[in-house]
C-alpha positions in Angstrom: 179.1 116.0 -213.0 180.5 114.9 -210.3 182.7 111.9 -212.1 183.7 115.1 -214.6 185.5 117.1 -211.5 187.1 113.6 -209.4 188.2 112.5 -212.7 190.5 115.7 -213.2 192.0 114.7 -209.5 192.7 111.1 -209.7 195.8 109.3 -210.6 195.6 106.7 -213.3 196.8 103.7 -213.3 198.2 101.7 -215.8 196.4 100.5 -218.5 192.9 101.5 -217.1 191.0 102.9 -219.8 188.7 106.2 -218.8 186.1 104.4 -219.8 186.9 102.0 -216.9 187.9 104.9 -214.5 185.0 106.8 -215.2 182.3 103.9 -214.4 184.2 103.0 -211.1 183.7 107.0 -210.3 180.0 106.4 -211.2 179.7 103.4 -209.1 181.2 104.8 -206.1 179.1 108.0 -206.5 176.0 106.2 -206.4 176.9 103.7 -203.9 176.4 106.7 -201.9 174.4 108.7 -202.8 174.1 111.2 -199.6 175.3 113.8 -199.4 178.5 115.3 -200.8 180.4 114.5 -198.2 180.1 110.8 -197.9 181.0 110.8 -202.1 184.2 113.3 -201.1 184.9 110.6 -198.5 185.0 107.5 -200.2 187.3 109.7 -203.6 190.0 110.2 -201.1 190.4 106.7 -200.4 190.4 106.1 -204.4 193.1 108.6 -204.0 195.1 106.8 -201.8 194.6 103.5 -203.0 196.0 104.7 -205.8 199.6 106.3 -204.2 197.9 109.9 -204.7 197.6 113.0 -201.7 194.5 113.1 -200.6 193.2 116.6 -201.2 192.7 118.5 -198.1 189.0 119.3 -197.3 189.5 123.0 -198.4 190.2 122.0 -201.8 187.3 119.3 -202.0 185.1 122.1 -200.5 185.8 124.0 -204.0 185.5 121.5 -206.0 182.0 121.1 -204.8 182.1 124.7 -204.8 182.3 124.2 -208.6 179.7 121.7 -209.1 177.1 124.0 -207.1 178.4 126.9 -209.8 178.3 124.2 -212.9 174.0 123.0 -211.5 173.3 127.0 -211.0 174.4 127.5 -214.8 172.2 124.8 -216.2 169.1 125.7 -214.4 169.7 129.1 -215.1 170.0 127.4 -218.7 166.5 125.3 -217.9 165.1 128.7 -216.8 165.4 131.0 -219.5 165.4 127.9 -222.8 168.8 128.2 -223.7 
């Protein structure tokens, strides 16, 4: 799910496929498994590498809130059997 949110904000590179971008983000996330903050820091570096402006901490925190809500919704669905 984190990769899905990152993909929304990552500046595209010419001729890079969505599959390759998703794989890169997945690899970054899996390398930084300790906490979300390390994943967010790595993501900010990816944005800078692509010539974009990394989001401020408040925007990144908003992404984490969206992620937390998505996880909570999925857990509720599992608990209720839907």
